[in-house]
MILO-968456 format. One record per residue (C-alpha): residue in one letter; x negated, y, z. Coordinates in steps of 0.2 Angstrom, whole numbers, plus 5000, padded with zeros to 4 digits. Example, Ala and Ser with C-alpha at 12.3 -4.5 7.8 and 13.67 -1.06 7.14 Angstrom:
BEGIN
A493849785039S493249955036
***
This chain:
BEGIN
X487849465093X489749525093X490849405084X492449475076X493849355072X495049435059X496849365058X497749395042X498949295031X498149275014X496749345003X497149514997X496249614985X496349774996X495549685011X494349545005X493049674999X492849765015X492849595025X491249555014X490549735018X490849715036X490049545036X488549615029X488249725045X486749655054X487449675072X489149585069X489749415064X491349405055X492549265052X494249285044X495649165049X496949155035X498649095043X499549055027X498648895021X499848865007X499149024998X497348954997X497548934978X498949044973X500649104980X502349144974X502849324976X504749334977X504749514971X503649494956X504649324954X503049224949X501549144956X500049254959X498249214957X497149364956X495749364943X494449444955X493449354968X494349364986X493349234995X491549284993X490349365005X491149325021X491549175032X493349115032X494548975037X496248925031X497248875047X498548745044X500248825043X501648705049X503148815045X504548725037X504748875025X503048945024X502849125018X502349305023X504049375021X504849315038X504249285056X504349095056X503449085040X501749085048X501648955062X499848895066X499748785082X497848775081X497448955078X497049005095X495948855099X494948875083X494649065087X494049005105X492948875097X492149005086X491849105102X492549265096X492049415106X493449525098X494949495088X495749595074X497549555070X498449615054X500249625058X501249565073X502849505064X502249325062X502449195075X500649145075X500049325075X501149385089X500649225099X498749265097X499049445102X499849395118X498549255122X496949355119X497549515128X496449535144X495249405138X494349485124X494649655116X496249645105X496249755089X497749785077X497949845060X499549885051X500250025040X502050045046X502750225047X504250315053X504850375036X506350265036X507150345051X507950515053X506450575062X506850755062X508450715071X507550605084X506350755087X507750875089X508550765102X506950745111X506650935111X508450995113X509150855123X510650845112X512050715116X512450575104X513950665098X512850795091X511650675081X511850685063X511250505059X511850405074X511450235065X509650285062X509350355079X510050195088X508950085077X507450195081X507750175100X508049995099X506449965090X505450085100X505849975116X505249815107X503749895098X503149975114X503149805122X502149735107X500849865107X500449845126X499549695120X498249785110X496749885115X496349975099X497450015083X496650065067X497750185058X497750205039X498350385038X499450525046X501150435045X500450275052X499650375066X501350455070X502150285071X500850215084X501050375094X502950355094X502850175100X501750205116X499950185109X498950325116X497750435106X496250365114X496750195107X496750255089X495350245076X495550305058X495150165046X495850235030X496950135018X495750105003X495450014986X493849974978X493550144971X491950084962X492949954952X494050084945X492650204941X492250204922X490550164916X489350284907X489950214891X491750254896X492250074893X493950084902X494450244893X494050164876X495050014880X496450124885X496350214869X496450054859X497949994869X498850154866X498650134848X499349964849X500850034858X501050164844X500650314856X499950464848X498450564856X499650704859X501050604868X501250644886X501350484895X501850424912X501350264920X502350164933X501450004939X502249894952X503749784957X505349824949X506349834965X507449954973X506150004986X505050074972X506550154963X505950144945X507750174940X507550354946X505950384935X506750304920X508350414922X507250574924X506250534908X507750504898X508650654904X507150764900X507050684883X508850724880X508550904880X508450994863X506851064856X505550964867X504250844863X504850674870X503950604886X503350424885X503550304900X502650144902X503450034915X502249894920X502749744931X504149624934X505549604947X507349604951X507749764942X506949714926X508549664917X509449824922X507949934917X507849854900X509649874897X509650054901X508150074890X508849974875X508350054858X507450194867X505750204858X505050314872X505150184885X503850044885X503849884895X502249784899X502249624911X501349604927X499449644924X498149564934X496749654944X495449664931X496549754919X497149894931X495750014928X496350014910X498150014914X498150184924X497150264909X498550224897X499450374905X499250554908X499950534926X500550404938X502250414947X502850314962X504650374966X504950254980X506550274991X506150135004X506450065015X504749995019X503550095007X502150095019X500750175009X500750144991X498950084986X499350104968X499250294971X497350264977X497050164961X497750294949X496750434958X495150334957X495450334938X495650524939X497450534936X498650664944X500050574954X501850614959X502650524974X504150544984X504150595003X504550415007X502850355001X501650335016X500150405008X500950575004X500350665019X498550615016X498250604997X499450734989X498850914987X498751054974X497250964966X497950784965X499850804961X501550834967X502750784981X504650774979X506150734990X506650544988X508050504976X508150684970X508350664951X508250854947X506750884958X505850744950X506250804932X505650984937X504050914943X503750804928X504050954916X502851054926X501450934925X501750904907X501551094904X500051104916X499150944914X497551024908X497351114924X497050954934X495250904936X494950714935X493250744943X494150834958X495450694960X494050554960X493050644972X494450674984X495050494985X493250434987X493350475005X494650335006X493450195005X492950025011X491350105017X492350215029X493450075035X491949965040X491050115047X492450145059X492649965064X490749945067X490750095078X492150025088X491349855091X489749945097X490650065109
***
């Protein structure tokens, strides 16, 4: 039997369910090696500024082990935050035939990549993109052979070239990479991974968990919640759920809604901002005495199917850097909601089309305002059924199908 060792930092609600699904395959034995041992019970999220303990089971249905992390400053936010001297020996002791590594940017993970290369098949999963670079400029240089003096964004180009050398070296240590979407695939190709080394394992959420019951339980809960928030059935409402941080750019969305509402003769748009983070104080100051802006604190996973149903649409106006995918978009779509995202959101190429929502250029206030007004006017033209059906292909089932096929090649 094939034995797949999975190396990742800590239990995550987007991964644990498909680990269990993969472990249920009859021809593969799976064990997850968690490298951030301090996260066994809960962990501090510096962006949410609080300890996180998910209220759904993340350690059921598969074998796992928390490997002792000896870092003096443990955490998944820096390279030396994950140091596990026994990781390699424990994987060898388990007699893995394949190893799948999530992320190279930790001491223990990179060490494992380098050690197992050439000994057993080394697989990799990450969701990085090229969206933070001036890629059009880079492509122009490759195509037209322009000199540096002709480059419009020299800093971006130099950063890209430096990282390209380093990352090409890193990815020489992998045999296969599982890409999550089109932007992620472009990233791998740009850093020396060949097309024959790539397999599509789409970024996904537990679609079934967000699907409403026959009794429309989530929808009814949302209606009750809306009443408590003093929202009318006729109020057009936008939901933003995430970290209040610069990368996510909730300030742009707040300004867009307030600018639209400042116009004479229109029905005010309501905005629900759900989460916590470094920008919380500034957001609340800008929204002081604005009855159209509603704040809710961080909500745990069991509440999210209701949260997205509080609104008519979901918006993720990220500007980066580092907005690799945006799985909240999958969640909103699984609830049948149209979505608006910026072109800095990694999932945009894959999930946004005329049936699911709109795309706008990052940090363009006027563009975002125009799109919000358009959706408000045409909200009834969106089909919740079509949106749910479309995102259903981005599933845990398809992830495990791809990995299972690879291990049996």
